[in-house]
Backbone atoms as SQL, in Angstrom:
CREATE TABLE atoms (id INTEGER PRIMARY KEY, chain TEXT, resi INTEGER, resn TEXT, atom TEXT, x REAL, y REAL, z REAL);
INSERT INTO atoms VALUES
  (1, 'A', 1, 'UNK', 'N', 0.846, -1.161, 0.000),
  (2, 'A', 1, 'UNK', 'CA', 0.000, 0.000, 0.000),
  (3, 'A', 1, 'UNK', 'C', 0.899, 1.233, 0.000),
  (4, 'A', 2, 'UNK', 'N', 0.580, 2.199, -0.853),
  (5, 'A', 2, 'UNK', 'CA', 1.378, 3.419, -0.908),
  (6, 'A', 2, 'UNK', 'C', 1.002, 4.334, 0.259),
  (7, 'A', 3, 'UNK', 'N', 1.854, 5.291, 0.543),
  (8, 'A', 3, 'UNK', 'CA', 1.557, 6.227, 1.635),
  (9, 'A', 3, 'UNK', 'C', 0.325, 7.061, 1.298),
  (10, 'A', 4, 'UNK', 'N', 0.087, 7.328, 0.008),
  (11, 'A', 4, 'UNK', 'CA', -1.119, 8.072, -0.394),
  (12, 'A', 4, 'UNK', 'C', -2.375, 7.261, -0.082),
  (13, 'A', 5, 'UNK', 'N', -2.357, 5.976, -0.390),
  (14, 'A', 5, 'UNK', 'CA', -3.499, 5.106, -0.086),
  (15, 'A', 5, 'UNK', 'C', -3.712, 5.013, 1.421),
  (16, 'A', 6, 'UNK', 'N', -2.621, 4.901, 2.149),
  (17, 'A', 6, 'UNK', 'CA', -2.713, 4.823, 3.598),
  (18, 'A', 6, 'UNK', 'C', -3.320, 6.095, 4.172),
  (19, 'A', 7, 'UNK', 'N', -2.972, 7.241, 3.616),
  (20, 'A', 7, 'UNK', 'CA', -3.558, 8.507, 4.058),
  (21, 'A', 7, 'UNK', 'C', -5.068, 8.533, 3.836),
  (22, 'A', 8, 'UNK', 'N', -5.523, 7.986, 2.715),
  (23, 'A', 8, 'UNK', 'CA', -6.963, 7.932, 2.430),
  (24, 'A', 8, 'UNK', 'C', -7.659, 7.051, 3.467),
  (25, 'A', 9, 'UNK', 'N', -7.106, 5.880, 3.742),
  (26, 'A', 9, 'UNK', 'CA', -7.697, 4.969, 4.729),
  (27, 'A', 9, 'UNK', 'C', -7.726, 5.627, 6.106),
  (28, 'A', 10, 'UNK', 'N', -6.654, 6.290, 6.476),
  (29, 'A', 10, 'UNK', 'CA', -6.621, 6.985, 7.773),
  (30, 'A', 10, 'UNK', 'C', -7.694, 8.060, 7.844),
  (31, 'A', 11, 'UNK', 'N', -7.874, 8.819, 6.766),
  (32, 'A', 11, 'UNK', 'CA', -8.874, 9.886, 6.779),
  (33, 'A', 11, 'UNK', 'C', -10.287, 9.323, 6.905),
  (34, 'A', 12, 'UNK', 'N', -10.533, 8.176, 6.301),
  (35, 'A', 12, 'UNK', 'CA', -11.847, 7.529, 6.427),
  (36, 'A', 12, 'UNK', 'C', -12.077, 7.119, 7.880),
  (37, 'A', 13, 'UNK', 'N', -11.089, 6.478, 8.474),
  (38, 'A', 13, 'UNK', 'CA', -11.227, 6.000, 9.853),
  (39, 'A', 13, 'UNK', 'C', -11.323, 7.114, 10.878),
  (40, 'A', 14, 'UNK', 'N', -10.766, 8.295, 10.589),
  (41, 'A', 14, 'UNK', 'CA', -10.887, 9.414, 11.526),
  (42, 'A', 14, 'UNK', 'C', -12.358, 9.741, 11.778),
  (43, 'A', 15, 'UNK', 'N', -13.141, 9.793, 10.722),
  (44, 'A', 15, 'UNK', 'CA', -14.578, 10.029, 10.874),
  (45, 'A', 15, 'UNK', 'C', -15.280, 8.854, 11.520),
  (46, 'A', 16, 'UNK', 'N', -14.950, 7.658, 11.095),
  (47, 'A', 16, 'UNK', 'CA', -15.603, 6.464, 11.630),
  (48, 'A', 16, 'UNK', 'C', -15.359, 6.305, 13.122),
  (49, 'A', 17, 'UNK', 'N', -14.168, 6.677, 13.599),
  (50, 'A', 17, 'UNK', 'CA', -13.875, 6.585, 15.032),
  (51, 'A', 17, 'UNK', 'C', -14.834, 7.455, 15.851),
  (52, 'A', 18, 'UNK', 'N', -15.286, 8.555, 15.263),
  (53, 'A', 18, 'UNK', 'CA', -16.228, 9.462, 15.934),
  (54, 'A', 18, 'UNK', 'C', -17.679, 9.061, 15.701),
  (55, 'A', 19, 'UNK', 'N', -17.893, 7.984, 14.948),
  (56, 'A', 19, 'UNK', 'CA', -19.251, 7.570, 14.633),
  (57, 'A', 19, 'UNK', 'C', -19.836, 8.335, 13.460),
  (58, 'A', 20, 'UNK', 'N', -18.992, 9.029, 12.698),
  (59, 'A', 20, 'UNK', 'CA', -19.431, 9.811, 11.543),
  (60, 'A', 20, 'UNK', 'C', -19.221, 8.994, 10.278),
  (61, 'A', 21, 'UNK', 'N', -20.318, 8.501, 9.732),
  (62, 'A', 21, 'UNK', 'CA', -20.258, 7.687, 8.523),
  (63, 'A', 21, 'UNK', 'C', -20.850, 8.432, 7.323),
  (64, 'A', 22, 'UNK', 'N', -20.956, 9.756, 7.420),
  (65, 'A', 22, 'UNK', 'CA', -21.629, 10.557, 6.398),
  (66, 'A', 22, 'UNK', 'C', -20.786, 10.850, 5.169),
  (67, 'A', 23, 'UNK', 'N', -19.482, 10.945, 5.306),
  (68, 'A', 23, 'UNK', 'CA', -18.648, 11.345, 4.177),
  (69, 'A', 23, 'UNK', 'C', -18.326, 10.168, 3.270),
  (70, 'A', 24, 'UNK', 'N', -18.533, 10.377, 1.990),
  (71, 'A', 24, 'UNK', 'CA', -18.127, 9.393, 0.987),
  (72, 'A', 24, 'UNK', 'C', -17.266, 10.074, -0.065),
  (73, 'A', 25, 'UNK', 'N', -16.636, 11.200, 0.314),
  (74, 'A', 25, 'UNK', 'CA', -15.794, 11.940, -0.621),
  (75, 'A', 25, 'UNK', 'C', -14.653, 11.083, -1.152),
  (76, 'A', 26, 'UNK', 'N', -14.247, 10.095, -0.386),
  (77, 'A', 26, 'UNK', 'CA', -13.144, 9.217, -0.769),
  (78, 'A', 26, 'UNK', 'C', -13.558, 8.175, -1.799),
  (79, 'A', 27, 'UNK', 'N', -14.867, 7.959, -1.981),
  (80, 'A', 27, 'UNK', 'CA', -15.362, 6.836, -2.783),
  (81, 'A', 27, 'UNK', 'C', -15.523, 7.202, -4.254),
  (82, 'A', 28, 'UNK', 'N', -15.187, 6.269, -5.109),
  (83, 'A', 28, 'UNK', 'CA', -15.435, 6.405, -6.540),
  (84, 'A', 28, 'UNK', 'C', -16.950, 6.428, -6.761),
  (85, 'A', 29, 'UNK', 'N', -17.466, 7.278, -7.639),
  (86, 'A', 29, 'UNK', 'CA', -18.912, 7.330, -7.870),
  (87, 'A', 29, 'UNK', 'C', -19.519, 5.996, -8.312),
  (88, 'A', 30, 'UNK', 'N', -18.711, 5.124, -8.892),
  (89, 'A', 30, 'UNK', 'CA', -19.204, 3.822, -9.347),
  (90, 'A', 30, 'UNK', 'C', -18.842, 2.690, -8.387),
  (91, 'A', 31, 'UNK', 'N', -18.624, 3.029, -7.133),
  (92, 'A', 31, 'UNK', 'CA', -18.210, 2.034, -6.137),
  (93, 'A', 31, 'UNK', 'C', -19.225, 0.893, -6.048),
  (94, 'A', 32, 'UNK', 'N', -18.727, -0.292, -5.759),
  (95, 'A', 32, 'UNK', 'CA', -19.578, -1.452, -5.508),
  (96, 'A', 32, 'UNK', 'C', -19.381, -1.836, -4.044),
  (97, 'A', 33, 'UNK', 'N', -20.471, -1.897, -3.309),
  (98, 'A', 33, 'UNK', 'CA', -20.438, -2.218, -1.872),
  (99, 'A', 33, 'UNK', 'C', -21.011, -3.625, -1.698),
  (100, 'A', 34, 'UNK', 'N', -20.213, -4.502, -1.094),
  (101, 'A', 34, 'UNK', 'CA', -20.624, -5.893, -0.915),
  (102, 'A', 34, 'UNK', 'C', -20.648, -6.268, 0.560),
  (103, 'A', 35, 'UNK', 'N', -21.670, -6.992, 0.952),
  (104, 'A', 35, 'UNK', 'CA', -21.696, -7.676, 2.245),
  (105, 'A', 35, 'UNK', 'C', -21.729, -9.150, 1.867),
  (106, 'A', 36, 'UNK', 'N', -20.609, -9.843, 2.069),
  (107, 'A', 36, 'UNK', 'CA', -20.477, -11.198, 1.549),
  (108, 'A', 36, 'UNK', 'C', -20.827, -12.281, 2.554),
  (109, 'A', 37, 'UNK', 'N', -21.050, -11.889, 3.799),
  (110, 'A', 37, 'UNK', 'CA', -21.333, -12.877, 4.833),
  (111, 'A', 37, 'UNK', 'C', -22.401, -12.313, 5.760),
  (112, 'A', 38, 'UNK', 'N', -22.870, -13.122, 6.640),
  (113, 'A', 38, 'UNK', 'CA', -23.866, -12.650, 7.602),
  (114, 'A', 38, 'UNK', 'C', -25.266, -13.071, 7.212),
  (115, 'A', 39, 'UNK', 'N', -26.232, -12.559, 7.930),
  (116, 'A', 39, 'UNK', 'CA', -27.613, -13.001, 7.705),
  (117, 'A', 39, 'UNK', 'C', -28.175, -12.573, 6.353),
  (118, 'A', 40, 'UNK', 'N', -27.694, -11.464, 5.784),
  (119, 'A', 40, 'UNK', 'CA', -28.231, -10.986, 4.512),
  (120, 'A', 40, 'UNK', 'C', -27.121, -10.492, 3.582),
  (121, 'A', 41, 'UNK', 'N', -26.391, -11.413, 2.931),
  (122, 'A', 41, 'UNK', 'CA', -25.394, -10.964, 1.964),
  (123, 'A', 41, 'UNK', 'C', -26.069, -10.081, 0.908),
  (124, 'A', 42, 'UNK', 'N', -25.424, -8.977, 0.551),
  (125, 'A', 42, 'UNK', 'CA', -26.044, -8.004, -0.343),
  (126, 'A', 42, 'UNK', 'C', -24.992, -7.316, -1.196),
  (127, 'A', 43, 'UNK', 'N', -25.475, -6.616, -2.240),
  (128, 'A', 43, 'UNK', 'CA', -24.604, -5.859, -3.133),
  (129, 'A', 43, 'UNK', 'C', -25.324, -4.582, -3.524),
  (130, 'A', 44, 'UNK', 'N', -24.605, -3.446, -3.441),
  (131, 'A', 44, 'UNK', 'CA', -25.123, -2.156, -3.860),
  (132, 'A', 44, 'UNK', 'C', -24.113, -1.504, -4.787),
  (133, 'A', 45, 'UNK', 'N', -24.593, -0.649, -5.669),
  (134, 'A', 45, 'UNK', 'CA', -23.712, 0.047, -6.610),
  (135, 'A', 45, 'UNK', 'C', -23.888, 1.556, -6.510),
  (136, 'A', 46, 'UNK', 'N', -22.794, 2.282, -6.729),
  (137, 'A', 46, 'UNK', 'CA', -22.821, 3.741, -6.724),
  (138, 'A', 46, 'UNK', 'C', -22.845, 4.310, -5.312),
  (139, 'A', 47, 'UNK', 'N', -22.725, 5.647, -5.233),
  (140, 'A', 47, 'UNK', 'CA', -22.702, 6.305, -3.932),
  (141, 'A', 47, 'UNK', 'C', -24.017, 6.156, -3.182),
  (142, 'A', 48, 'UNK', 'N', -25.140, 6.229, -3.891),
  (143, 'A', 48, 'UNK', 'CA', -26.442, 6.041, -3.235),
  (144, 'A', 48, 'UNK', 'C', -26.546, 4.621, -2.698),
  (145, 'A', 49, 'UNK', 'N', -26.052, 3.646, -3.446),
  (146, 'A', 49, 'UNK', 'CA', -26.054, 2.267, -2.984),
  (147, 'A', 49, 'UNK', 'C', -25.149, 2.063, -1.786),
  (148, 'A', 50, 'UNK', 'N', -23.988, 2.728, -1.796),
  (149, 'A', 50, 'UNK', 'CA', -23.081, 2.654, -0.658),
  (150, 'A', 50, 'UNK', 'C', -23.771, 3.178, 0.594),
  (151, 'A', 51, 'UNK', 'N', -24.431, 4.325, 0.477),
  (152, 'A', 51, 'UNK', 'CA', -25.135, 4.911, 1.623),
  (153, 'A', 51, 'UNK', 'C', -26.235, 3.977, 2.118),
  (154, 'A', 52, 'UNK', 'N', -27.002, 3.411, 1.204),
  (155, 'A', 52, 'UNK', 'CA', -28.082, 2.489, 1.582),
  (156, 'A', 52, 'UNK', 'C', -27.525, 1.241, 2.274),
  (157, 'A', 53, 'UNK', 'N', -26.460, 0.696, 1.720),
  (158, 'A', 53, 'UNK', 'CA', -25.852, -0.499, 2.303),
  (159, 'A', 53, 'UNK', 'C', -25.317, -0.250, 3.700),
  (160, 'A', 54, 'UNK', 'N', -24.622, 0.888, 3.883),
  (161, 'A', 54, 'UNK', 'CA', -24.100, 1.214, 5.217),
  (162, 'A', 54, 'UNK', 'C', -25.229, 1.444, 6.204),
  (163, 'A', 55, 'UNK', 'N', -26.290, 2.172, 5.784),
  (164, 'A', 55, 'UNK', 'CA', -27.429, 2.400, 6.679),
  (165, 'A', 55, 'UNK', 'C', -28.033, 1.077, 7.117),
  (166, 'A', 56, 'UNK', 'N', -28.246, 0.177, 6.173),
  (167, 'A', 56, 'UNK', 'CA', -28.817, -1.132, 6.503),
  (168, 'A', 56, 'UNK', 'C', -27.932, -1.885, 7.486),
  (169, 'A', 57, 'UNK', 'N', -26.635, -1.891, 7.224),
  (170, 'A', 57, 'UNK', 'CA', -25.705, -2.632, 8.062),
  (171, 'A', 57, 'UNK', 'C', -25.598, -2.015, 9.454),
  (172, 'A', 58, 'UNK', 'N', -25.524, -0.676, 9.522),
  (173, 'A', 58, 'UNK', 'CA', -25.368, 0.007, 10.811),
  (174, 'A', 58, 'UNK', 'C', -26.607, -0.108, 11.700),
  (175, 'A', 59, 'UNK', 'N', -27.780, -0.314, 11.110),
  (176, 'A', 59, 'UNK', 'CA', -29.007, -0.465, 11.906),
  (177, 'A', 59, 'UNK', 'C', -28.934, -1.634, 12.886),
  (178, 'A', 60, 'UNK', 'N', -28.104, -2.596, 12.579),
  (179, 'A', 60, 'UNK', 'CA', -27.993, -3.776, 13.443),
  (180, 'A', 60, 'UNK', 'C', -27.234, -3.476, 14.732),
  (181, 'A', 61, 'UNK', 'N', -26.593, -2.300, 14.808),
  (182, 'A', 61, 'UNK', 'CA', -25.743, -1.960, 15.953),
  (183, 'A', 61, 'UNK', 'C', -26.305, -0.757, 16.682),
  (184, 'A', 62, 'UNK', 'N', -26.221, -0.774, 17.992),
  (185, 'A', 62, 'UNK', 'CA', -26.696, 0.341, 18.790),
  (186, 'A', 62, 'UNK', 'C', -25.722, 1.517, 18.755),
  (187, 'A', 63, 'UNK', 'N', -24.430, 1.242, 18.855),
  (188, 'A', 63, 'UNK', 'CA', -23.438, 2.304, 18.907),
  (189, 'A', 63, 'UNK', 'C', -22.134, 1.826, 18.271),
  (190, 'A', 64, 'UNK', 'N', -22.176, 1.544, 16.978),
  (191, 'A', 64, 'UNK', 'CA', -21.013, 1.019, 16.280),
  (192, 'A', 64, 'UNK', 'C', -19.935, 2.091, 16.161),
  (193, 'A', 65, 'UNK', 'N', -18.703, 1.731, 16.430),
  (194, 'A', 65, 'UNK', 'CA', -17.540, 2.590, 16.226),
  (195, 'A', 65, 'UNK', 'C', -16.439, 1.737, 15.593),
  (196, 'A', 66, 'UNK', 'N', -15.677, 2.348, 14.730),
  (197, 'A', 66, 'UNK', 'CA', -14.550, 1.671, 14.103),
  (198, 'A', 66, 'UNK', 'C', -13.276, 2.087, 14.834),
  (199, 'A', 67, 'UNK', 'N', -12.431, 1.124, 15.092),
  (200, 'A', 67, 'UNK', 'CA', -11.159, 1.415, 15.749),
  (201, 'A', 67, 'UNK', 'C', -10.046, 0.747, 14.962),
  (202, 'A', 68, 'UNK', 'N', -9.217, 1.547, 14.253),
  (203, 'A', 68, 'UNK', 'CA', -8.169, 0.941, 13.433),
  (204, 'A', 68, 'UNK', 'C', -7.060, 0.334, 14.290);
């Protein structure tokens, strides 16, 4: 992984650590979001699909936080 890629990942996690999942500025507009395991494996496309997929997934948690 290049230092530029690592910087992008770090910037994503900075928001996630605070419980802020609103920014998708880092995502390609044609992103494909996959949930490959769990009770409902799913696939979404594009930024709207990414938002929908994250909302669906986060609903299962009361206070989800990401910790790198």
